[in-house]
VEXMARPA-730172 format. One line per 4 residues: number of its first residue (from 1); for each residue y, x, z of N, C-alpha, C, CB. Coordinates in Angstrom, 2 decimals. Glycine has a CB too. Layout:
<pts>
NUM> Y:X:Z:Y:X:Z:Y:X:Z:Y:X:Z | ...
</pts>
This chain:
<pts>
1> 5.41:-5.62:-20.53:5.05:-6.57:-19.51:6.29:-6.97:-18.74:3.98:-5.99:-18.57 | 6.47:-8.26:-18.59:7.59:-8.80:-17.83:7.03:-9.53:-16.63:8.47:-9.74:-18.71 | 7.33:-9.00:-15.46:6.86:-9.61:-14.22:7.87:-10.62:-13.74:6.60:-8.55:-13.14 | 7.38:-11.70:-13.19:8.24:-12.70:-12.57:8.83:-12.08:-11.31:7.45:-14.02:-12.23
5> 10.13:-12.08:-11.19:10.79:-11.47:-10.04:10.77:-12.41:-8.86:12.23:-11.08:-10.39 | 10.53:-11.85:-7.68:10.48:-12.63:-6.46:11.90:-13.02:-6.06:9.79:-11.84:-5.31 | 12.09:-14.26:-5.71:13.39:-14.74:-5.29:13.70:-14.24:-3.88:13.44:-16.28:-5.35 | 14.82:-13.60:-3.73:15.22:-13.06:-2.43:15.58:-14.19:-1.47:16.40:-12.08:-2.59
9> 16.08:-15.29:-2.00:16.51:-16.40:-1.15:15.35:-17.24:-0.63:17.46:-17.29:-1.91 | 14.15:-17.03:-1.14:13.01:-17.86:-0.75:12.38:-17.38:0.55:11.97:-17.87:-1.86 | 12.60:-18.08:1.68:12.06:-17.63:2.97:10.61:-18.04:3.17:12.91:-18.18:4.09 | 10.09:-18.97:2.39:8.73:-19.46:2.57:7.80:-18.88:1.51:8.70:-20.99:2.52
13> 6.51:-18.79:1.88:5.52:-18.36:0.91:5.39:-19.43:-0.16:4.15:-18.09:1.58 | 5.27:-18.99:-1.42:5.11:-19.95:-2.49:4.05:-19.45:-3.45:6.45:-20.18:-3.22 | 4.15:-19.88:-4.69:3.12:-19.56:-5.67:3.04:-18.08:-6.00:3.36:-20.35:-6.92 | 4.00:-17.28:-5.54:3.97:-15.83:-5.76:2.95:-15.14:-4.85:5.36:-15.23:-5.54
17> 2.50:-15.83:-3.81:1.60:-15.26:-2.81:0.19:-15.80:-2.99:2.10:-15.54:-1.39 | -0.76:-14.88:-3.04:-2.17:-15.26:-3.09:-2.82:-14.73:-1.82:-2.88:-14.69:-4.37 | -3.24:-15.63:-0.95:-3.84:-15.26:0.34:-5.35:-15.47:0.28:-3.22:-16.09:1.49 | -6.09:-14.36:0.22:-7.55:-14.39:0.21:-8.10:-13.74:1.48:-8.10:-13.67:-1.04
21> -7.34:-13.79:2.54:-7.76:-13.21:3.82:-8.90:-14.02:4.43:-6.57:-13.15:4.80 | -9.72:-13.33:5.24:-10.80:-13.97:5.99:-11.77:-14.78:5.12:-10.20:-14.88:7.04 | -12.09:-14.25:3.96:-13.00:-14.95:3.04:-14.35:-14.24:2.91:-12.36:-15.07:1.66 | -14.56:-13.17:3.69:-15.77:-12.36:3.62:-16.01:-11.78:2.22:-16.97:-13.20:4.04
25> -14.93:-11.49:1.50:-15.02:-10.93:0.16:-15.59:-9.52:0.20:-13.64:-10.92:-0.52 | -16.45:-9.20:-0.73:-17.00:-7.85:-0.85:-16.43:-7.14:-2.07:-18.52:-7.90:-0.94 | -15.85:-7.89:-2.99:-15.19:-7.29:-4.14:-14.04:-8.16:-4.61:-16.18:-7.06:-5.28 | -13.12:-7.53:-5.31:-11.95:-8.22:-5.84:-12.26:-8.63:-7.28:-10.67:-7.32:-5.76
29> -12.08:-9.89:-7.58:-12.30:-10.34:-8.95:-11.05:-10.06:-9.78:-12.67:-11.85:-8.99 | -11.22:-9.97:-11.08:-10.08:-9.76:-11.97:-9.10:-10.92:-11.86:-10.55:-9.58:-13.43 | -7.84:-10.61:-12.00:-6.82:-11.65:-11.95:-6.92:-12.54:-13.18:-5.41:-11.02:-11.86 | -6.78:-13.83:-12.97:-6.76:-14.77:-14.09:-5.43:-14.59:-14.83:-6.94:-16.25:-13.61
33> -5.34:-15.01:-16.08:-4.08:-14.84:-16.83:-2.86:-15.40:-16.09:-4.19:-15.51:-18.18 | -3.02:-16.51:-15.39:-1.90:-17.08:-14.65:-1.48:-16.19:-13.48:-2.27:-18.48:-14.14 | -2.43:-15.55:-12.84:-2.13:-14.72:-11.67:-1.59:-13.34:-12.03:-3.36:-14.56:-10.83 | -1.87:-12.85:-13.23:-1.47:-11.50:-13.63:0.02:-11.28:-13.44:-1.85:-11.24:-15.09
37> 0.84:-12.17:-13.96:2.29:-11.99:-13.92:2.98:-12.77:-12.81:2.88:-12.38:-15.23 | 2.28:-13.67:-12.15:2.91:-14.52:-11.14:2.67:-14.08:-9.71:2.43:-15.92:-11.30 | 1.66:-13.27:-9.47:1.34:-12.88:-8.09:2.09:-11.60:-7.73:-0.19:-12.67:-7.92 | 3.02:-11.72:-6.79:3.75:-10.55:-6.31:3.29:-10.12:-4.92:5.25:-10.83:-6.30
41> 2.60:-11.01:-4.21:2.07:-10.70:-2.88:0.59:-11.07:-2.85:2.86:-11.46:-1.76 | -0.25:-10.11:-2.49:-1.69:-10.34:-2.40:-2.17:-9.95:-1.01:-2.46:-9.53:-3.50 | -2.75:-10.91:-0.30:-3.25:-10.70:1.05:-4.78:-10.74:1.03:-2.68:-11.76:2.04 | -5.40:-9.61:1.38:-6.85:-9.49:1.38:-7.36:-9.02:2.74:-7.31:-8.51:0.28
45> -6.67:-9.37:3.79:-6.99:-8.90:5.13:-8.31:-9.47:5.64:-5.87:-9.26:6.09 | -8.96:-8.68:6.49:-10.15:-9.10:7.23:-11.26:-9.64:6.32:-9.78:-10.15:8.24 | -11.62:-8.85:5.33:-12.74:-9.15:4.46:-13.75:-8.02:4.60:-12.28:-9.31:2.97 | -14.65:-7.88:3.66:-15.65:-6.81:3.68:-15.50:-5.89:2.46:-17.07:-7.40:3.71
49> -14.26:-5.65:2.05:-13.99:-4.83:0.87:-14.23:-3.36:1.17:-12.56:-5.05:0.38 | -15.00:-2.69:0.32:-15.18:-1.25:0.45:-14.54:-0.51:-0.72:-16.69:-0.91:0.53 | -14.11:-1.25:-1.73:-13.44:-0.68:-2.91:-12.34:-1.62:-3.38:-14.47:-0.42:-4.06 | -11.41:-1.07:-4.15:-10.31:-1.87:-4.68:-10.42:-2.03:-6.20:-8.97:-1.23:-4.33
53> -11.65:-2.08:-6.71:-11.84:-2.29:-8.14:-11.15:-3.59:-8.55:-13.35:-2.33:-8.50 | -10.57:-3.59:-9.72:-9.85:-4.74:-10.31:-8.49:-5.00:-9.70:-10.69:-5.97:-10.18 | -8.05:-4.23:-8.73:-6.73:-4.45:-8.15:-5.63:-4.26:-9.19:-6.50:-3.50:-6.95 | -5.88:-3.39:-10.17:-4.90:-3.12:-11.22:-4.63:-4.34:-12.10:-5.38:-1.98:-12.08
57> -5.50:-5.35:-12.08:-5.27:-6.53:-12.92:-4.15:-7.42:-12.36:-6.57:-7.34:-13.03 | -3.77:-7.18:-11.12:-2.61:-7.86:-10.53:-1.39:-6.97:-10.79:-2.81:-8.13:-8.97 | -0.91:-6.98:-12.01:0.06:-6.01:-12.51:1.44:-6.06:-11.87:0.21:-6.18:-13.95 | 1.80:-7.18:-11.29:3.16:-7.33:-10.78:3.25:-7.33:-9.25:3.75:-8.61:-11.30
61> 2.21:-6.82:-8.60:2.21:-6.81:-7.13:3.35:-5.98:-6.58:0.89:-6.28:-6.60 | 4.06:-6.56:-5.63:5.09:-5.85:-4.88:4.63:-5.63:-3.44:6.42:-6.63:-4.90 | 3.73:-6.51:-2.97:3.23:-6.42:-1.59:1.72:-6.59:-1.62:3.90:-7.50:-0.68 | 1.03:-5.65:-0.99:-0.43:-5.70:-0.90:-0.85:-5.41:0.53:-1.08:-4.71:-1.88
65> -1.67:-6.29:1.08:-2.22:-6.06:2.40:-3.74:-6.17:2.33:-1.64:-7.06:3.44 | -4.41:-5.07:2.72:-5.88:-5.03:2.76:-6.32:-4.52:4.13:-6.44:-4.13:1.61 | -5.61:-4.94:5.15:-5.91:-4.51:6.51:-7.24:-5.11:6.98:-4.77:-4.91:7.48 | -7.97:-4.34:7.79:-9.19:-4.85:8.39:-10.35:-5.00:7.43:-8.91:-6.15:9.01
69> -10.53:-4.02:6.55:-11.65:-4.03:5.62:-12.50:-2.79:5.85:-11.15:-4.08:4.15 | -13.28:-2.38:4.87:-14.17:-1.22:5.00:-13.82:-0.15:3.98:-15.63:-1.64:4.83 | -12.54:-0.03:3.66:-12.10:0.92:2.64:-12.16:2.35:3.16:-10.68:0.58:2.19 | -12.67:3.25:2.31:-12.71:4.67:2.64:-11.72:5.44:1.77:-14.14:5.23:2.45
73> -11.48:4.93:0.56:-10.56:5.58:-0.38:-9.49:4.58:-0.80:-11.32:6.12:-1.62 | -8.38:5.13:-1.28:-7.26:4.27:-1.66:-6.69:4.58:-3.03:-6.19:4.40:-0.64 | -7.36:5.40:-3.83:-6.77:5.86:-5.08:-6.47:4.76:-6.09:-7.68:6.84:-5.71 | -7.11:3.61:-6.02:-6.85:2.54:-6.98:-5.42:1.98:-6.89:-7.84:1.41:-6.76
77> -4.76:2.16:-5.76:-3.40:1.63:-5.62:-2.41:2.33:-6.53:-2.94:1.75:-4.18 | -2.76:3.50:-7.03:-1.83:4.24:-7.90:-1.49:3.48:-9.17:-2.43:5.59:-8.27 | -2.27:2.48:-9.52:-2.05:1.70:-10.73:-1.06:0.55:-10.52:-3.36:1.16:-11.23 | -0.58:0.39:-9.30:0.32:-0.72:-8.97:1.77:-0.22:-8.97:-0.05:-1.34:-7.60
81> 2.35:-0.15:-10.12:3.66:0.47:-10.31:4.83:-0.26:-9.66:3.93:0.60:-11.75 | 4.68:-1.55:-9.34:5.77:-2.33:-8.76:5.66:-2.44:-7.23:5.78:-3.73:-9.37 | 4.65:-1.81:-6.67:4.36:-1.97:-5.24:5.48:-1.39:-4.36:3.03:-1.29:-4.90 | 5.92:-2.20:-3.40:6.95:-1.79:-2.44:6.41:-1.75:-1.02:8.14:-2.74:-2.52
85> 5.46:-2.64:-0.71:4.90:-2.77:0.64:3.39:-2.66:0.55:5.32:-4.12:1.31 | 2.82:-1.75:1.36:1.36:-1.54:1.35:0.86:-1.44:2.77:0.99:-0.26:0.55 | -0.06:-2.33:3.14:-0.69:-2.29:4.46:-2.19:-2.06:4.26:-0.43:-3.62:5.25 | -2.65:-0.88:4.64:-4.07:-0.53:4.56:-4.57:-0.14:5.95:-4.30:0.63:3.56
89> -3.99:-0.72:6.96:-4.39:-0.40:8.33:-5.78:-0.95:8.64:-3.37:-0.98:9.33 | -6.39:-0.41:9.68:-7.69:-0.87:10.19:-8.80:-0.80:9.14:-7.57:-2.30:10.71 | -8.89:0.35:8.47:-9.95:0.63:7.52:-10.62:1.93:7.95:-9.40:0.73:6.05 | -11.24:2.63:7.03:-11.87:3.92:7.32:-11.38:5.00:6.35:-13.41:3.81:7.25
93> -10.13:4.89:5.95:-9.55:5.81:4.97:-9.44:7.21:5.58:-8.15:5.32:4.50 | -9.89:8.22:4.82:-9.89:9.59:5.33:-8.76:10.44:4.77:-11.21:10.24:5.02 | -8.24:10.09:3.59:-7.13:10.87:3.05:-6.20:9.98:2.24:-7.66:12.03:2.17 | -4.96:10.43:2.15:-3.95:9.69:1.40:-4.04:10.14:-0.05:-2.51:9.92:1.98
97> -4.22:9.19:-0.94:-4.29:9.51:-2.37:-3.73:8.35:-3.17:-5.73:9.83:-2.80 | -3.11:8.67:-4.28:-2.61:7.64:-5.17:-1.21:7.15:-4.88:-3.51:6.52:-5.14 | -0.59:7.62:-3.83:0.74:7.12:-3.49:1.84:7.80:-4.29:1.00:7.31:-2.01 | 1.57:8.98:-4.76:2.57:9.76:-5.50:3.09:8.98:-6.72:1.97:11.09:-5.95
101> 2.23:8.19:-7.33:2.59:7.44:-8.52:3.37:6.15:-8.22:1.36:7.10:-9.30 | 3.38:5.73:-6.99:4.06:4.48:-6.63:5.49:4.79:-6.22:3.30:3.73:-5.47 | 6.36:4.84:-7.18:7.75:5.29:-6.98:8.60:4.34:-6.14:8.40:5.48:-8.31 | 8.27:3.04:-6.11:9.10:2.06:-5.41:8.66:1.80:-3.97:9.08:0.77:-6.17
105> 7.59:2.43:-3.52:7.04:2.17:-2.19:8.07:2.45:-1.10:5.79:3.03:-1.95 | 8.32:1.43:-0.25:9.29:1.60:0.83:8.68:1.37:2.22:10.46:0.64:0.62 | 7.52:0.71:2.29:6.89:0.39:3.58:5.41:0.65:3.47:7.17:-1.09:4.00 | 4.86:1.45:4.40:3.46:1.84:4.34:2.86:1.84:5.73:3.30:3.23:3.69
109> 1.72:1.16:5.89:0.97:1.22:7.14:-0.44:1.69:6.84:0.96:-0.15:7.86 | -0.79:2.82:7.47:-2.14:3.38:7.39:-2.69:3.56:8.80:-2.14:4.73:6.61 | -2.21:2.77:9.74:-2.64:2.91:11.13:-4.12:2.57:11.27:-1.80:2.00:12.04 | -4.73:3.12:12.30:-6.13:2.87:12.65:-7.09:3.17:11.49:-6.29:1.43:13.08
113> -6.97:4.38:10.95:-7.88:4.88:9.93:-8.44:6.21:10.42:-7.16:5.03:8.54 | -8.96:7.01:9.53:-9.50:8.33:9.88:-8.76:9.45:9.16:-11.00:8.41:9.55 | -7.46:9.29:8.99:-6.64:10.24:8.24:-6.36:11.47:9.08:-5.32:9.59:7.79 | -6.61:12.63:8.49:-6.38:13.89:9.18:-5.22:14.67:8.58:-7.63:14.73:9.14
117> -4.81:14.33:7.37:-3.78:15.08:6.68:-2.83:14.15:5.93:-4.41:16.09:5.72 | -1.53:14.41:6.07:-0.52:13.68:5.31:0.01:14.60:4.23:0.64:13.17:6.24 | -0.26:14.25:3.01:0.22:15.07:1.90:0.85:14.20:0.84:-0.93:15.89:1.30 | 1.79:14.78:0.14:2.41:14.18:-1.04:3.31:12.99:-0.76:1.36:13.77:-1.99
121> 3.64:12.71:0.48:4.55:11.60:0.75:5.99:11.94:0.35:4.50:11.22:2.22 | 6.27:13.21:0.12:7.62:13.60:-0.27:7.97:13.08:-1.67:7.76:15.11:-0.23 | 6.98:12.62:-2.44:7.24:12.03:-3.75:7.73:10.59:-3.63:5.97:12.08:-4.61 | 7.52:9.97:-2.51:7.92:8.57:-2.29:9.30:8.53:-1.66:6.88:7.83:-1.40
125> 10.31:8.69:-2.48:11.68:8.84:-1.98:12.27:7.57:-1.39:12.56:9.32:-3.09 | 11.65:6.43:-1.64:12.17:5.17:-1.10:11.51:4.77:0.22:11.97:4.06:-2.10 | 10.56:5.55:0.70:9.88:5.21:1.95:10.86:5.14:3.11:8.78:6.23:2.25 | 10.84:4.04:3.82:11.67:3.87:5.01:10.81:3.70:6.25:12.59:2.68:4.84
129> 9.57:3.24:6.08:8.69:3.00:7.22:7.29:3.51:6.89:8.64:1.48:7.58 | 6.76:4.34:7.76:5.38:4.82:7.64:4.75:4.74:9.02:5.32:6.30:7.08 | 3.63:4.03:9.11:2.90:3.93:10.37:1.54:4.59:10.18:2.74:2.43:10.83 | 1.34:5.70:10.87:0.05:6.40:10.83:-0.53:6.50:12.24:0.21:7.81:10.20
133> -0.14:5.59:13.09:-0.64:5.61:14.47:-2.15:5.40:14.49:0.07:4.53:15.31 | -2.79:5.90:15.55:-4.23:5.78:15.75:-5.02:6.45:14.62:-4.63:4.31:15.84 | -4.54:7.61:14.19:-5.24:8.48:13.25:-5.36:9.85:13.92:-4.50:8.58:11.86 | -5.99:10.78:13.27:-6.13:12.14:13.81:-5.43:13.13:12.89:-7.63:12.52:13.97
137> -4.15:12.89:12.64:-3.39:13.71:11.70:-3.16:15.11:12.28:-2.04:13.05:11.37 | -3.62:16.11:11.53:-3.46:17.50:11.91:-2.50:18.23:10.99:-4.80:18.21:11.93 | -2.38:17.76:9.74:-1.59:18.45:8.73:-0.49:17.52:8.22:-2.48:18.94:7.57 | 0.77:17.97:8.32:1.90:17.19:7.84:2.48:17.77:6.56:2.97:17.10:8.90
141> 1.68:18.53:5.80:2.13:19.15:4.56:2.61:18.06:3.60:1.00:19.98:3.91 | 3.80:18.25:3.05:4.32:17.29:2.09:5.08:16.14:2.71:3.21:16.77:1.28 | 5.17:16.09:4.01:5.93:15.03:4.66:7.37:15.47:4.84:5.31:14.66:6.01 | 7.56:16.77:4.96:8.89:17.31:5.13:9.43:17.80:3.80:8.89:18.43:6.15
145> 10.70:17.53:3.53:11.35:17.99:2.31:12.45:18.96:2.68:11.91:16.79:1.48 | 12.64:19.99:1.88:13.66:20.99:2.18:14.98:20.57:1.56:13.23:22.39:1.66 | 16.03:20.66:2.36:17.37:20.42:1.84:18.24:21.61:2.20:17.97:19.09:2.39 | 19.53:21.53:1.95:20.42:22.67:2.18:20.51:23.09:3.65:21.79:22.36:1.66
149> 20.19:22.22:4.59:20.26:22.54:6.02:18.90:22.88:6.60:20.85:21.38:6.78 | 17.88:23.04:5.76:16.55:23.33:6.26:15.61:22.19:5.93:16.57:23.57:7.78 | 14.68:21.93:6.82:13.70:20.88:6.56:14.07:19.62:7.31:12.29:21.35:6.96 | 13.78:18.49:6.69:14.03:17.20:7.33:12.81:16.32:7.09:15.33:16.52:6.78
153> 12.65:15.35:7.91:11.58:14.39:7.71:11.90:13.61:6.45:11.43:13.44:8.95 | 10.92:13.49:5.57:11.15:12.90:4.25:11.59:11.45:4.30:9.92:13.01:3.43 | 11.06:10.66:5.17:11.46:9.26:5.26:12.24:9.03:6.53:10.24:8.33:5.20 | 13.08:8.04:6.53:14.01:7.81:7.64:13.30:7.34:8.90:15.05:6.80:7.24
157> 12.46:6.32:8.82:11.84:5.74:10.00:10.33:5.95:9.91:12.19:4.22:10.12 | 9.83:6.91:10.62:8.39:7.15:10.62:7.87:6.91:12.03:8.05:8.60:10.14 | 6.83:6.18:12.14:6.20:5.92:13.44:4.93:6.74:13.51:5.91:4.39:13.65 | 4.93:7.78:14.32:3.77:8.67:14.42:3.06:8.47:15.73:4.20:10.14:14.28
</pts>
């Protein structure tokens, strides 16, 4: 699979972005053949999504925003191997799952959910920003990585 690479010089949204926000969607339809390789940014904010079925059909996603939905689980995102930016804020997610497989993830927002435990984020070595504000995090297992000087916060900029 060859994904169309996003142009770094392009400051405006173009055909790489599919904005389906505020459409009262209850499910995600499969990507059409044209969208499979051309969509690098998918915006699904403020809908009525409770599941991310068919999200894997958008094979070249680098940015996904599903803020303000009714999601309880997030494991379907593990199939998005090119993902760099993920916004799942303002949902009802209870645990972090599926992020271990997303090796390129650098920006993550899980604010305003029901997360009580942060685990396995130490596998995401490119993470620079994590927002878990407005959650009830009690366990930070897997957020800290051990190095020669002891333990350090796994990602550089974390907003807790």
